[in-house]
C-alpha positions in Angstrom: -3.3 -10.3 -31.3 0.1 -10.1 -30.1 1.3 -13.2 -29.9 2.7 -12.5 -26.2 -0.6 -11.5 -25.2 -2.1 -14.3 -26.9 0.1 -16.9 -24.9 -0.3 -15.2 -21.3 -3.9 -15.7 -21.7 -4.0 -19.0 -22.4 -1.3 -19.8 -19.2 -3.7 -17.8 -16.8 -6.5 -19.9 -18.2 -4.9 -22.7 -17.3 -4.5 -21.9 -14.0 -7.5 -20.7 -13.5 -9.2 -24.0 -14.3 -6.8 -25.6 -12.2 -8.3 -23.4 -9.5 -11.5 -23.6 -10.2 -11.2 -27.4 -9.8 -9.0 -27.1 -6.2 -10.3 -24.1 -4.9 -8.6 -24.3 -2.0 -5.4 -23.6 -4.0 -6.6 -20.1 -4.9 -8.4 -17.7 -2.9 -9.2 -14.9 -5.2 -10.1 -14.3 -8.8 -9.1 -10.3 -9.6 -10.8 -8.2 -12.2 -10.2 -5.1 -13.2 -10.4 -1.9 -15.4 -9.3 1.6 -15.2 -8.8 5.0 -17.3 -6.8 7.7 -17.0 -7.0 11.3 -18.7 -3.3 12.6 -20.9 -3.3 9.4 -22.9 -2.3 9.7 -26.5 -5.2 7.1 -27.3 -7.5 4.6 -25.8 -4.6 1.6 -25.1 -2.4 4.2 -23.5 -5.2 5.7 -21.6 -7.2 2.4 -20.7 -6.1 -0.5 -18.5 -7.7 -4.1 -17.9 -6.4 -6.7 -15.8 -7.3 -10.2 -15.0 -5.5 -12.5 -12.3 -5.3 -14.7 -9.4 -4.3 -14.1 -6.1 -3.7 -15.4 -2.6 -2.2 -18.8 -4.2 -0.6 -20.8 -1.7 2.9 -22.1 -3.1 6.0 -23.2 -1.5 4.7 -22.2 2.0 4.1 -18.6 0.8 1.4 -17.0 -1.4 1.8 -16.2 -5.0 -0.7 -14.2 -7.4 -0.2 -14.0 -11.4 -1.8 -11.3 -13.6 -2.2 -10.4 -17.5 -3.5 -6.8 -18.3 -3.5 -5.4 -21.3 0.1 -3.7 -20.7 2.0 -6.4 -19.1 2.7 -9.6 -17.4 2.6 -9.6 -13.7 3.4 -12.2 -11.1 4.4 -11.8 -7.1 5.4 -13.9 -4.0 5.3 -13.1 -0.3 6.7 -15.3 2.5 6.7 -15.0 6.0 9.1 -16.7 8.5 9.4 -16.9 12.4 12.6 -17.5 13.4 12.9 -18.1 17.1 14.7 -16.5 19.1 15.3 -13.7 16.5 12.0 -12.8 15.3 10.0 -12.7 12.3 11.0 -12.2 8.7 8.5 -11.3 5.8 9.7 -10.6 2.2 7.8 -9.9 -0.9 8.9 -9.8 -4.4 6.8 -8.2 -7.5 7.8 -8.4 -11.3 6.2 -6.9 -14.3 7.1 -7.2 -17.9 5.8 -5.0 -20.7 4.7 -6.2 -24.2 7.5 -3.7 -25.1 9.9 -5.7 -23.3 10.2 -3.5 -20.0 11.0 -5.0 -17.0 10.2 -3.8 -13.1 11.3 -5.4 -10.6 10.4 -4.8 -6.8 11.6 -6.8 -3.7 10.8 -5.5 -0.2 11.6 -7.3 3.5 10.3 -6.8 6.8 12.4 -8.3 10.2 11.9 -7.9 14.1 14.4 -8.9 16.3 13.6 -7.8 20.1 12.9 -4.1 20.5 14.4 -3.2 16.9 12.1 -3.6 13.3 14.1 -3.6 10.0 12.6 -2.4 6.8 14.0 -2.4 3.5 13.3 -2.4 -0.5 14.6 -2.0 -3.6 13.4 -1.7 -7.4 15.0 -1.9 -10.8 13.2 -0.9 -13.9 13.8 -0.1 -17.3 10.5 1.2 -18.2 8.0 3.7 -16.3 5.4 2.5 -13.3 2.7 4.2 -15.1 3.6 1.8 -18.2 2.3 -0.8 -16.3 -0.5 1.0 -14.6 -1.7 4.3 -15.3 -2.9 5.2 -11.9 0.9 4.4 -10.4 1.9 8.4 -10.5 -1.1 9.3 -7.9 -0.8 6.9 -5.5 -0.5 8.2 -1.6 3.2 6.5 -1.5 5.2 8.4 -3.8 6.3 6.5 -7.2 9.7 6.7 -8.8 8.0 8.1 -12.5 11.5 7.7 -14.5 11.8 5.2 -17.5 14.5 3.7 -16.1 16.7 3.5 -13.1 17.3 1.9 -9.6 15.9 3.0 -6.0 16.6 1.4 -2.3 15.4 2.5 1.0 15.8 1.2 4.4 14.6 2.1 8.1 15.2 0.9 11.4 13.1 1.4 14.2 14.1 1.1 17.9 11.5 0.9 20.6 12.8 2.6 23.4 9.5 1.6 25.8 6.1 1.1 24.9 4.9 4.8 24.2 8.4 5.8 22.4 10.0 4.5 19.4 13.1 6.0 17.7 13.5 6.1 13.9 16.3 6.2 11.4 16.4 5.6 7.5 17.6 6.7 4.0 16.6 6.7 0.9 18.8 6.3 -2.1 18.8 6.4 -5.9 17.6 9.4 -7.9 17.2 11.6 -5.0 19.4 9.9 -2.0 18.3 11.1 1.3 18.5 10.3 5.0 15.7 11.0 7.8 15.5 9.9 11.4 14.0 11.4 14.3 10.9 9.8 17.2 7.7 8.9 17.2 5.5 8.4 20.3 1.6 7.6 21.0 -0.9 8.2 24.2 -4.0 6.6 24.7 -7.1 8.6 25.6 -9.1 7.3 28.2 -12.6 8.1 30.0 -13.6 6.9 33.2 -16.6 4.4 33.3 -19.5 5.1 35.7 -19.3 2.8 38.5 -21.9 -0.2 38.5 -24.1 -1.0 41.6 -22.2 -3.4 42.6 -18.8 -2.0 42.2 -16.2 -2.1 45.3 -16.7 1.9 46.2 -13.0 1.6 47.4 -11.6 0.2 44.0 -9.9 2.1 41.5 -12.5 3.4 38.8 -12.5 1.5 35.5 -11.8 3.3 32.5 -11.9 2.3 28.8 -10.2 3.8 25.4 -11.6 6.2 23.0 -8.6 6.9 21.0 -5.1 7.2 20.3 -2.9 10.0 19.9 0.5 9.9 17.9 2.9 12.3 17.5 5.9 12.0 15.0 9.0 15.1 15.0 12.2 14.8 13.2 14.7 15.9 10.2 15.1 14.7 6.5 18.3 16.0 4.7 19.1 15.2 1.2 19.6 16.2 -2.3 17.2 19.1 -2.9 15.8 18.5 0.3 16.7 19.9 4.3 13.8 20.5 6.5 12.3 19.3 10.0 9.5 17.2 9.9 6.3 16.7 12.6 3.0 15.0 12.0 -0.2 14.1 14.4 -2.5 11.3 14.4 -5.6 10.3 15.8 -7.5 7.1 15.7 -10.6 5.4 17.3 -12.0 1.8 18.2 -14.3 2.5 15.7 -11.6 2.2 12.7 -11.4 6.2 11.9 -7.8 7.3 11.7 -7.0 11.0 10.5 -3.0 11.8 10.1 -1.3 15.1 9.2 2.8 15.2 8.5 4.6 18.2 7.2 8.4 19.3 6.1 9.7 22.8 6.3 13.2 24.0 5.7 14.9 27.0 4.1 13.8 25.7 0.3 12.0 22.5 1.3 8.3 22.1 1.6 5.7 19.2 2.0 2.1 18.5 3.5 0.5 15.4 3.6 -2.6 14.0 5.0 -5.1 11.2 5.1 -8.2 9.9 7.0 -9.5 6.3 7.0 -13.0 4.7 7.9 -14.9 1.3 8.2 -18.4 0.9 7.5 -19.3 4.4 6.9 -20.7 3.8 3.2 -22.1 0.5 3.9 -21.6 -2.6 6.5 -18.0 -4.1 5.9 -17.2 -1.2 4.0 -13.5 0.9 4.0 -12.8 4.0 2.6 -9.9 6.6 2.6 -9.0 9.7 1.1 -5.3 11.3 1.0 -3.7 14.4 -0.3 0.0 15.1 -0.9 2.0 18.1 -1.7 5.4 17.4 -2.0 7.6 19.9 -4.6 10.9 19.1 -3.4 10.3 15.7 -4.9 12.4 15.3 -8.0 11.3 11.6 -9.4 7.6 11.6 -8.1 4.4 13.6 -8.6 4.6 16.6 -6.2 0.7 17.0 -6.1 -1.0 13.6 -5.7 -5.0 13.4 -4.0 -7.5 10.1 -4.2 -9.9 8.1 -2.8 -10.0 4.3 -2.2 -13.2 2.4 -1.2 -14.0 -1.1 -0.7 -17.2 -2.8 0.0 -18.2 -6.8 0.4 -20.4 -7.2 -2.5 -21.6 -11.1 -3.0 -18.7 -13.6 -2.4 -15.8 -11.4 -3.4 -15.2 -7.3 -2.5 -15.9 -4.7 -5.0 -13.0 -2.2 -5.1 -13.1 1.6 -6.5 -10.5 4.2 -6.9 -10.4 8.0 -8.1 -6.8 9.5 -8.2 -5.5 12.5 -9.8 -2.5 15.2 -9.2 0.0 17.4 -11.3 3.5 15.5 -12.8 6.8 16.9 -13.1 6.0 18.7 -15.9 3.6 20.7 -14.6 0.7 18.6 -16.2 -2.8 17.8 -14.0 -4.3 14.3 -15.0 -6.7 12.2 -13.5 -7.8 8.6 -13.5 -10.4 6.1 -12.4 -10.3 2.1 -11.7 -13.2 -0.3 -10.5 -12.3 -3.9 -9.8 -13.7 -6.5 -7.9 -12.0 -9.4 -6.4 -13.8 -12.8 -6.1 -13.3 -14.9 -3.3 -13.4 -18.6 -5.2 -13.8 -20.8 -2.0 -16.8 -18.7 -1.0 -18.4 -18.8 -5.0 -18.1 -22.5 -5.1 -21.0 -24.5 -3.4 -18.8 -27.8 -2.3 -16.1 -25.5 -0.9 -18.2 -26.3 2.4 -18.4 -29.7 2.4 -16.1 -32.1 4.5 
């Protein structure tokens, strides 16, 4: 066995033993396996991982994991800085057994009516060398073997229903975007009750929320107007459709998510994206994510696929289980 893998397994077992002895220090034990088409062998096509998440460290939460491809770790922390607002930052690091590195960091902050978000990544190995399904996520993933990326977005709340957006992406395909977003609550009038005052205004309830977006995107190999609509219900159903159209640019993304459709407490999300203008990410991506509470944890299933930059079509699946160690430990409820 690779000595790096052996060392990593020993380290993870030590953390796991400590978490079992002190369950309040670790919330979830994660297991997962995956397989994709197009690999040159079982090790290239397959993936397996075990890890711990929601570890309380220095006022934040950490996660660590060992997979058949890499070691990974992450840390997230939120701070409240009155009177400025709140700041949340996260950093993730993965190191493959071949020595490749992927480092990603993001931060979100709010100051009054202004919300800022930004992030960056540096990598010396491809995303698929760490996660075989990384190419087909809903959010586009840079598939280059090495490089860097960065992005920043500013949102200004004009009023309760209108937001102005301005941002940019940098790296392999530098671009800028801007526009406005709005929302409108759909309501219905409730029938009056017998003891209601006849002169009082009728009561209403929200039946759904309609959102819309218009703007433009301009940059390397992309120029066009953008527009999108969304609809969500109080029952947890959300639908979104966004498009990009320009002289030589075309793009379409869509998604739907729902709660409790396939079992109590379940979550279901379907997404699709066709973005041939992207030069570093898969132009076609589709997928289904499903989660279901099971026993003392949650079962997760992902099936995704698409077409890569070389025109090759692929598909993959991942199944995982997150075990809540606090719920799984009989003594955790003891005073």
